[in-house]
C-alpha positions in Angstrom: 4.6 8.1 -161.9 7.1 10.3 -160.3 9.9 11.7 -162.6 13.4 11.3 -161.4 15.3 14.6 -161.2 18.4 14.2 -163.5 21.7 15.9 -162.0 23.7 17.5 -164.3 27.4 16.7 -164.4 29.9 19.4 -165.4 33.2 18.7 -166.9 35.1 20.8 -165.1 34.2 23.4 -162.2 36.9 26.0 -161.5 36.8 27.6 -158.2 38.9 30.6 -157.0 38.4 31.3 -153.1 39.4 34.9 -152.0 39.1 36.3 -148.7 36.1 38.1 -149.4 34.4 36.4 -152.5 34.3 32.9 -154.2 34.1 33.0 -158.0 33.2 29.8 -159.6 32.9 28.8 -163.5 30.9 25.7 -164.7 32.2 24.4 -167.7 30.4 21.3 -169.8 31.3 20.3 -173.2 33.8 23.1 -173.9 31.2 25.9 -173.3 31.1 28.0 -170.2 27.7 27.6 -168.6 27.3 29.8 -165.4 29.7 31.7 -163.4 28.7 32.7 -159.7 30.0 35.0 -157.0 29.4 34.1 -153.3 30.7 35.6 -149.9 33.4 33.7 -148.3 31.9 34.3 -144.9 28.6 32.7 -146.1 30.4 29.9 -147.7 32.2 29.0 -144.6 28.9 27.9 -143.0 28.2 25.3 -145.7 29.7 24.5 -148.7 28.3 22.0 -151.6 29.7 21.5 -155.1 27.8 20.2 -158.0 28.6 17.1 -159.6 31.8 17.3 -162.0 34.3 15.1 -163.4 37.1 17.8 -162.2 36.9 20.3 -159.7 40.0 22.7 -159.7 40.3 25.0 -156.9 42.6 27.9 -155.9 42.0 29.1 -152.1 43.9 31.2 -149.8 41.2 30.4 -147.0 42.3 27.3 -145.4 38.8 26.5 -143.9 37.2 26.8 -147.4 40.0 24.4 -148.7 39.0 21.9 -146.4 35.2 22.1 -146.8 35.8 21.9 -150.7 38.1 18.8 -150.6 35.6 16.9 -148.4 32.4 18.1 -150.6 33.6 16.3 -153.7 35.9 13.6 -154.6 37.2 14.9 -157.8 38.5 18.2 -156.2 42.3 19.3 -157.0 43.5 21.7 -154.6 45.9 23.6 -156.3 49.4 24.7 -154.7 52.3 27.0 -156.0 54.4 24.2 -157.2 51.4 23.4 -159.7 51.9 26.9 -161.4 54.8 27.1 -164.1 56.5 30.0 -162.6 60.1 29.7 -160.9 61.5 30.9 -157.5 58.1 30.9 -155.7 58.1 30.1 -151.8 55.6 27.5 -150.5 54.0 30.1 -148.0 53.4 32.7 -150.9 49.6 33.2 -151.5 48.6 31.2 -154.5 46.3 33.8 -155.6 49.4 36.3 -156.4 51.2 33.5 -158.2 48.0 32.5 -160.4 47.5 36.3 -161.4 50.9 36.5 -162.7 50.7 33.3 -164.6 47.2 34.0 -166.2 48.6 37.5 -167.0 51.7 36.2 -168.6 49.5 33.7 -170.5 46.8 36.0 -171.9 49.0 38.7 -172.8 52.1 36.5 -173.9 54.5 38.1 -171.8 57.4 36.4 -169.8 57.8 39.7 -167.6 54.5 41.3 -166.0 53.5 43.1 -163.1 50.1 42.5 -161.4 48.3 44.7 -159.1 45.4 43.1 -157.3 42.8 45.1 -155.7 41.2 42.8 -153.2 40.6 42.8 -149.7 44.3 43.2 -149.6 46.1 44.9 -152.4 49.1 43.3 -153.7 51.7 44.2 -156.1 53.6 41.3 -157.8 56.2 41.0 -160.3 57.4 38.3 -162.7 60.6 38.6 -164.7 61.6 36.1 -167.4 58.8 33.7 -165.8 60.6 34.1 -162.4 58.8 35.4 -159.3 60.7 38.5 -158.2 58.4 39.4 -155.3 55.7 42.0 -154.3 54.0 44.1 -151.8 51.1 43.8 -149.7 49.1 46.6 -148.0 45.3 46.9 -146.8 42.6 47.2 -149.4 39.8 50.1 -149.6 37.4 48.5 -147.1 40.1 47.1 -144.7 41.3 51.0 -144.5 37.8 52.2 -144.3 37.0 49.5 -141.4 40.4 50.7 -139.5 39.1 54.2 -139.5 35.6 53.4 -137.7 37.5 50.9 -135.3 40.2 53.3 -134.4 38.2 56.7 -134.0 35.3 57.8 -131.8 33.1 59.4 -134.5 34.1 58.6 -138.1 31.9 56.0 -140.0 32.6 52.9 -141.7 32.2 53.6 -145.4 31.7 50.6 -148.1 31.2 52.7 -151.5 33.8 54.4 -153.5 32.4 58.0 -154.0 35.3 60.0 -154.8 34.6 61.2 -158.2 35.6 64.7 -159.0 37.5 67.0 -156.8 39.8 65.9 -154.1 38.7 67.9 -151.3 35.5 67.1 -150.0 33.2 68.7 -147.4 30.9 65.5 -146.3 32.5 63.4 -144.1 31.8 60.0 -145.9 33.0 61.6 -149.2 36.2 63.0 -147.3 36.8 59.3 -146.3 36.4 57.9 -149.3 38.4 60.5 -151.4 41.3 60.1 -148.8 41.6 56.4 -149.2 40.9 56.4 -152.8 43.7 59.3 -153.5 46.2 57.7 -151.2 45.7 54.1 -152.8 45.6 55.7 -156.4 48.9 57.9 -156.0 50.5 55.7 -153.8 50.4 52.7 -156.2 51.2 54.7 -159.2 54.6 55.9 -157.5 55.2 52.3 -156.4 54.9 50.8 -159.7 57.4 53.5 -161.1 59.9 52.4 -158.3 59.5 48.6 -159.1 60.1 49.6 -163.0 63.4 51.3 -161.9 64.4 48.5 -159.3 63.9 45.7 -162.0 65.3 47.8 -164.8 62.2 47.2 -167.0 60.5 50.6 -168.0 58.2 49.2 -170.3 57.2 45.9 -168.5 53.1 45.4 -168.5 51.2 46.1 -165.6 47.7 44.6 -165.3 44.9 45.1 -162.7 42.8 42.8 -161.5 40.2 42.1 -158.2 37.0 43.6 -157.0 38.1 47.3 -156.9 40.3 47.1 -160.0 37.3 49.1 -162.1 36.8 51.8 -159.8 40.4 52.5 -158.8 42.9 51.2 -161.7 41.3 53.6 -164.1 42.8 56.5 -162.3 46.4 55.0 -162.3 48.3 56.0 -165.3 50.9 53.4 -164.9 48.2 50.6 -165.2 47.5 49.5 -169.0 44.9 46.7 -168.8 42.2 46.0 -166.2 41.1 42.2 -166.2 39.0 42.0 -163.0 39.1 37.9 -163.0 42.6 36.9 -163.6 42.6 34.0 -161.1 39.8 32.3 -162.8 41.5 33.0 -166.1 44.6 31.3 -164.8 42.4 28.3 -163.6 41.1 27.8 -167.1 44.6 27.8 -168.6 45.6 25.3 -166.2 42.7 23.1 -166.6 43.3 23.0 -170.6 47.2 22.4 -170.1 
């Protein structure tokens, strides 16, 4: 007699699709079972979700959004209108708004600044639950790749090795130090300018994203590091 393999049914699956990575959280009976991290480029070729009563997706990659939508009939693909923050245009990346919402809920703030260290670095601001705007710049890997593509001899680096002195003798370390210090000091000064612009000197600044742990610790204006704010936002929305 052949035993039939049972398929586990989750209550909720939360999926955060970024430009570089996809983070997925599985929940059953109120308990978080597993969390996975996958490459966005890999998932673009094949996408299959497990059985779930509800699948809640935040995505900034339209190709992945389409795949997820057809892979499970219970998929809810979120838009900016689903997030309770005011004055948000529909063309603004949902990752930016979701991170602001999560930071506000987690730390009980109606006003907050979030710095997201992802493929792109974004700094976004919410004041009294209203989106004020933000900035977008290339992230660490994009800056490193542009040096490789735009020069004859410089290598592309993917590892942050800029601890210690600013000045470096070896080329890879010099590139890493250059990118890291420009980002660190540039972001710190930008946050100061934002605080002056919105007249909120004490507004909470939270960092998230894949490079947050490496870079945010060196930025004095950042007070809290929470690498997976978007998943936190999805969790709040799932339970609302």
